[in-house]
C-alpha positions in Angstrom: -16.3 0.4 9.6 -12.6 0.6 10.8 -12.7 -1.0 14.6 -15.2 0.8 16.5 -15.4 4.1 14.7 -18.2 5.3 12.3 -16.0 6.5 9.9 -14.6 4.1 7.1 -11.1 6.1 7.1 -10.6 6.5 10.9 -8.4 4.2 13.0 -8.5 5.5 16.1 -6.9 2.4 17.9 -4.0 2.7 15.9 -3.7 6.2 15.3 -6.0 8.2 17.4 -8.9 10.5 16.3 -8.6 11.8 12.8 -11.9 13.8 12.7 -12.5 15.5 16.1 -9.0 15.7 17.2 -10.1 13.9 20.6 -7.3 12.9 22.9 -9.8 10.6 24.6 -11.7 8.3 22.3 -14.8 8.3 24.6 -15.3 12.1 23.9 -15.6 11.6 20.3 -19.0 11.3 19.1 -18.1 9.1 16.0 -16.7 6.5 18.6 -19.1 3.6 19.6 -18.2 2.5 22.9 -18.4 -1.5 23.6 -17.3 -3.5 26.7 -14.4 -4.4 24.9 -13.3 -0.7 24.7 -13.4 0.0 28.4 -9.6 -0.7 28.8 -8.8 0.9 25.7 -10.4 3.9 27.1 -8.7 4.2 30.6 -5.4 3.9 28.8 -6.1 6.8 26.5 -6.8 9.0 29.5 -3.2 8.2 31.1 -1.5 8.1 27.4 -3.1 11.6 26.9 -1.4 13.1 29.8 2.4 11.5 29.2 2.6 10.7 25.5 1.7 12.0 22.1 0.3 10.1 19.7 2.1 9.9 16.1 0.1 9.3 13.1 1.5 5.9 12.0 2.3 2.5 13.6 5.0 1.3 11.9 3.0 -1.6 10.0 2.6 -1.6 6.5 0.6 1.4 5.1 -3.2 1.2 4.0 -4.4 3.8 1.5 -5.5 6.2 4.2 -2.2 5.8 5.8 -0.5 7.0 2.4 -2.2 10.2 2.6 -0.5 11.2 5.7 2.8 11.0 3.9 1.9 12.1 0.6 0.5 15.8 2.3 4.0 16.3 3.2 6.4 14.8 1.0 6.8 13.6 -3.2 6.4 10.4 -3.0 7.4 7.5 -5.8 5.5 4.7 -5.6 6.4 1.8 -7.2 4.1 -1.1 -8.4 5.5 -4.7 -8.0 3.8 -6.9 -10.2 3.3 -10.2 -11.2 1.8 -13.4 -10.4 1.6 -15.5 -7.1 4.6 -17.1 -5.8 7.0 -15.1 -8.5 9.2 -13.8 -5.8 7.9 -10.0 -5.2 7.6 -10.4 -1.4 11.3 -12.0 -1.6 12.9 -9.1 -3.6 11.4 -6.6 -1.1 12.8 -8.7 1.8 16.1 -8.7 0.3 16.4 -5.1 -0.6 15.5 -4.2 3.0 18.2 -6.6 4.1 20.4 -5.2 2.1 19.9 -1.6 3.3 19.9 -2.5 6.9 23.7 -3.9 6.5 24.9 -0.9 4.9 24.5 -1.2 1.2 23.6 2.0 -0.7 21.4 2.6 -3.7 23.3 4.6 -5.9 24.4 7.8 -4.1 21.5 7.2 -1.6 21.5 5.3 1.9 18.7 4.3 4.4 17.5 7.2 6.2 14.6 5.7 7.7 10.9 4.3 7.5 7.5 4.7 8.7 6.8 1.0 7.8 9.8 -0.5 9.9 7.9 -3.1 11.4 6.3 -3.9 8.0 9.9 -4.5 6.8 11.1 -6.2 9.8 7.8 -8.9 9.1 9.2 -9.8 5.9 12.4 -9.6 6.3 12.9 -11.9 9.4 12.3 -14.5 7.2 15.6 -14.3 5.5 17.2 -13.5 8.6 19.4 -16.5 10.0 17.6 -19.1 12.1 18.6 -22.0 14.4 20.8 -24.8 12.6 21.9 -22.0 9.9 18.5 -21.9 8.1 16.7 -19.4 6.2 13.0 -19.3 5.0 11.3 -17.6 2.2 8.5 -15.1 3.4 4.9 -16.4 3.2 2.7 -16.1 0.3 0.9 -12.6 0.9 -2.6 -13.2 1.2 -5.6 -11.2 -0.7 -7.1 -11.0 2.8 -4.5 -9.8 4.8 -6.0 -6.8 6.5 -5.8 -3.4 4.9 -4.7 -4.0 1.3 -3.0 -2.8 -0.6 0.1 -3.3 1.4 2.6 -0.3 1.1 5.9 -0.3 2.4 8.0 3.4 3.0 11.6 3.6 2.3 13.1 7.0 3.1 16.6 7.7 1.6 19.0 10.3 1.8 22.4 11.0 -0.3 25.5 13.4 1.2 23.9 16.7 0.0 21.1 16.0 1.6 18.7 15.4 -0.9 15.9 12.8 0.2 13.9 10.5 -1.9 10.4 9.1 -0.6 9.7 5.2 -2.2 6.8 3.6 -1.5 6.8 0.1 -2.7 3.2 -2.3 -3.1 3.5 -5.8 -1.7 0.1 -7.2 -3.4 -1.0 -10.6 -3.6 -0.5 -12.4 -7.1 -4.2 -13.2 -7.2 -5.0 -9.7 -8.0 -2.8 -9.8 -11.1 -4.1 -13.2 -12.1 -8.0 -11.3 -12.0 -6.3 -8.4 -13.7 -5.3 -10.2 -16.5 -8.6 -11.8 -17.2 -11.1 -9.0 -16.5 -9.9 -5.6 -15.8 -13.3 -5.2 -14.1 -13.3 -7.8 -11.9 -13.8 -6.7 -8.3 -10.8 -9.1 -7.3 -8.7 -6.8 -9.7 -9.4 -3.4 -8.1 -6.1 -3.4 -6.1 -4.1 -4.1 -9.6 -6.0 -1.3 -11.2 -5.0 1.2 -8.3 -1.5 0.2 -9.0 -1.6 0.7 -12.4 -3.2 4.1 -12.3 -0.9 5.5 -9.6 2.3 3.8 -9.6 5.3 6.0 -11.0 7.2 3.1 -12.2 6.8 -0.8 -12.3 8.6 -4.1 -11.8 7.3 -7.2 -13.4 8.7 -10.5 -12.2 9.6 -13.1 -14.3 10.1 -16.3 -12.3 13.1 -18.6 -13.4 12.2 -21.2 -11.2 8.3 -21.7 -13.0 9.9 -21.0 -16.1 12.7 -23.6 -16.0 10.1 -26.5 -14.9 7.0 -28.2 -16.2 4.9 -24.6 -15.6 7.1 -23.1 -18.6 3.5 -22.8 -20.9 1.8 -21.2 -18.0 4.5 -19.1 -16.8 5.1 -17.8 -20.1 1.8 -16.8 -20.8 0.9 -15.0 -17.3 4.4 -12.6 -18.0 3.2 -11.9 -21.2 -0.9 -11.1 -20.0 0.6 -9.0 -17.2 3.1 -7.2 -19.4 0.3 -6.4 -21.8 -1.9 -4.6 -19.2 1.0 -2.8 -17.9 1.7 -1.6 -21.3 -1.3 0.3 -21.4 -1.5 3.8 -20.8 2.3 3.3 -19.6 3.4 6.6 -20.9 7.0 7.3 -19.9 6.8 5.6 -16.7 9.8 3.4 -16.2 9.0 -0.4 -16.6 11.3 -3.2 -15.4 11.5 -6.6 -16.1 12.9 -8.5 -12.8 14.2 -12.0 -13.5 13.8 -13.4 -10.0 15.4 -16.6 -9.0 17.9 -16.0 -11.5 20.4 -18.6 -10.0 18.4 -21.1 -11.6 19.7 -20.8 -15.1 17.3 -20.5 -18.1 18.0 -21.5 -21.8 18.7 -18.6 -23.6 15.7 -19.1 -26.1 13.1 -19.0 -23.4 15.0 -15.8 -22.1 14.8 -14.4 -26.0 11.3 -15.2 -25.9 9.9 -13.6 -22.8 12.1 -10.4 -23.5 11.3 -10.0 -27.1 7.3 -10.4 -26.2 7.3 -7.6 -23.6 9.2 -5.0 -26.0 7.2 -5.9 -29.1 5.7 -2.4 -28.5 8.0 0.8 -27.8 8.5 1.5 -24.0 9.9 4.8 -23.3 11.7 3.5 -20.2 12.7 0.0 -20.1 15.4 -2.1 -18.4 15.9 -5.5 -17.2 17.6 -7.2 -14.3 18.7 -10.6 -12.8 18.1 -10.9 -9.1 18.0 -13.9 -6.6 18.0 -14.1 -2.8 21.4 -15.9 -3.2 24.3 -13.3 -3.4 25.5 -14.9 -6.8 29.3 -14.5 -8.1 30.7 -11.6 -7.2 27.4 -10.4 -5.3 26.0 -10.1 -8.6 22.4 -10.8 -7.9 22.5 -8.6 -5.0 24.0 -5.5 -6.9 21.3 -6.0 -9.3 18.3 -5.7 -6.6 19.9 -2.1 -5.6 20.8 -0.9 -9.2 17.3 -1.7 -10.3 16.2 0.7 -7.7 19.0 3.6 -8.5 17.8 3.2 -12.3 14.1 4.0 -11.3 15.3 7.2 -9.1 17.5 8.2 -12.0 15.2 7.6 -14.5 12.2 9.8 -13.0 14.7 12.4 -12.0 15.5 12.9 -15.7 12.0 13.5 -16.5 11.7 16.4 -13.9 11.6 19.9 -15.6 14.3 22.3 -15.0 13.9 25.7 -12.9 13.9 28.6 -15.4 16.6 30.8 -15.2 15.8 34.4 -13.4 16.6 37.7 -15.0 18.4 39.4 -12.5 20.1 43.0 -12.4 22.8 42.0 -9.8 24.5 38.8 -9.7 25.6 39.2 -6.3 22.6 39.6 -4.9 19.1 37.7 -5.9 16.9 40.0 -3.4 17.9 43.2 -5.1 17.6 42.0 -8.2 13.7 41.5 -8.2 12.0 44.1 -10.5 
């Protein structure tokens, strides 16, 4: 049950009544009144007179929130995959910080987000604190509210063309369970991402590959890549070398890369990224280029509009037969 509503897919305290359209929650037959909600109801009566409730909160999306966006726009869902602590959330936080500071993804610039609070929550850790310290975003918990956590970005180019992107911010434990047993209840989220994503990034943790956990890290990357490649089709698949400020032995890089590409992948690319800028900003540039690569790859797969036969080239309306 969602909060005090008997409907599992309704979150009235956040976005209002989804079923009856009631401006005041106590008027809804599905809403269960408790002593703790009396204050909420009184506030609702006041708010309904002066304010219009919006159907989103700015927080990270859940699946029901995603319905709101997909009903009005074509959305590109990007699956961020990899085991725990591989740098997935840090990559997303870095992407948002770059856009927030005016950087562009190809020809596209930041145009808004329905999950600004969600982005700011993870980006806060990469912002400068006292004594010039920065922190890394905390581990994404498998039970942190309504999962999967989905982060939205709206991009626009100078021609006014818009792209709606949604990134998954999922706990690495999902993918650990997924590699062992696809039917494990703890792997449901990973299965959902694999079935619905339009593109994938698999994170290869250079820090783990350079340390004593080399064998474990290499095995985990192989196992997740095998799962992703099942039924991949023409969907883009990118390998992200996270924490690339840590140098790897060339042989290890070749072993991992060769294994991932040991079967044919229609659209594949690799990117070295890091929370650190790198020489001439190379790691930051690669974060932006990785998203641009997905947009370009997917745009090439769109069918071209057929040519319309016309009698008068100067007037499309009069040319209709």
